[in-house]
C-alpha positions as CSV (number, residue, x, y, z in Angstrom):
1,X,-6.7,-1.1,15.1
2,X,-5.1,-2.7,11.8
3,X,-4.8,-1.0,8.9
4,X,-4.3,-2.4,5.2
5,X,-3.1,0.1,2.8
6,X,-2.8,0.3,-1.0
7,X,0.3,0.7,-2.9
8,X,1.8,0.4,-6.4
9,X,4.3,-2.5,-7.3
10,X,7.2,-0.7,-8.5
11,X,9.2,-4.1,-9.0
12,X,9.4,-7.6,-8.4
13,X,12.0,-9.9,-7.5
14,X,12.3,-13.9,-7.0
15,X,10.9,-16.7,-9.0
16,X,9.9,-19.1,-6.4
17,X,5.9,-17.9,-5.2
18,X,6.6,-18.5,-1.6
19,X,9.8,-15.8,-1.4
20,X,8.7,-13.7,-4.3
21,X,8.6,-10.0,-3.0
22,X,8.2,-6.7,-4.8
23,X,9.0,-3.1,-4.2
24,X,5.8,-0.9,-3.4
25,X,5.3,2.8,-3.4
26,X,2.8,3.9,-0.7
27,X,2.6,7.7,-2.1
28,X,6.4,7.8,-2.2
29,X,7.5,5.9,0.6
30,X,9.0,2.4,-1.0
31,X,8.9,-0.9,1.3
32,X,9.7,-4.5,0.3
33,X,6.6,-6.6,0.7
34,X,6.1,-10.2,0.4
35,X,4.0,-11.2,-2.9
36,X,3.5,-14.8,-1.7
37,X,-0.2,-14.3,-1.3
38,X,-0.7,-13.1,-5.0
39,X,1.6,-14.9,-7.5
40,X,-0.2,-13.1,-10.5
41,X,0.7,-9.8,-8.8
42,X,3.1,-7.7,-11.5
43,X,4.7,-4.2,-11.5
44,X,2.3,-1.6,-12.1
45,X,-0.3,-3.4,-10.4
46,X,-1.9,-1.8,-7.2
47,X,-2.3,-4.0,-4.0
48,X,-3.7,-3.8,-0.4
49,X,-0.6,-4.4,1.9
50,X,-1.1,-5.3,5.6
51,X,2.0,-6.3,7.8
52,X,4.4,-6.5,5.1
53,X,2.3,-8.9,2.6
54,X,0.4,-8.1,-0.5
55,X,-3.2,-9.4,0.1
56,X,-5.3,-8.4,-2.7
57,X,-5.0,-6.6,-6.1
58,X,-6.9,-3.3,-6.6
59,X,-7.7,-0.9,-9.5
60,X,-6.0,2.3,-10.0
61,X,-9.4,4.3,-9.0
62,X,-9.6,2.2,-5.4
63,X,-5.8,2.9,-4.6
64,X,-6.2,6.5,-5.2
65,X,-9.3,6.7,-3.3
66,X,-8.0,5.3,-0.6
67,X,-5.3,7.4,-0.7
68,X,-7.8,10.7,-0.4
69,X,-9.2,9.1,2.4
70,X,-6.0,8.7,4.3
71,X,-4.9,12.5,3.4
72,X,-8.3,13.9,4.5
73,X,-7.9,11.9,7.7
74,X,-4.3,13.1,8.4
75,X,-5.5,16.7,7.7
76,X,-8.4,16.5,10.3
77,X,-6.2,15.0,12.7
78,X,-3.4,17.8,12.5
79,X,-6.4,20.4,12.9
80,X,-7.5,18.4,16.0
81,X,-4.0,18.8,17.4
82,X,-3.4,22.2,16.9
83,X,-3.1,24.0,20.3
84,X,-6.5,26.4,21.1
85,X,-5.3,30.2,21.2
């Protein structure tokens, strides 16, 4: 299964649209992401990222909702993996 997750652009580097990249925070985990598909993306934008590429810009409310869903899924997964008494 493939999963694209939202992140907040902290900073961008490069002027060439093809090699431009950004430091993106995914709930505190910061990764370098290609911005080649989103030349208009800038610091403080929220973007959907898959396989190291920012694919679309989303608003903060949508990004927050996805983070909440992922947190719920992680909590449910943790409950299922606890050994039975």
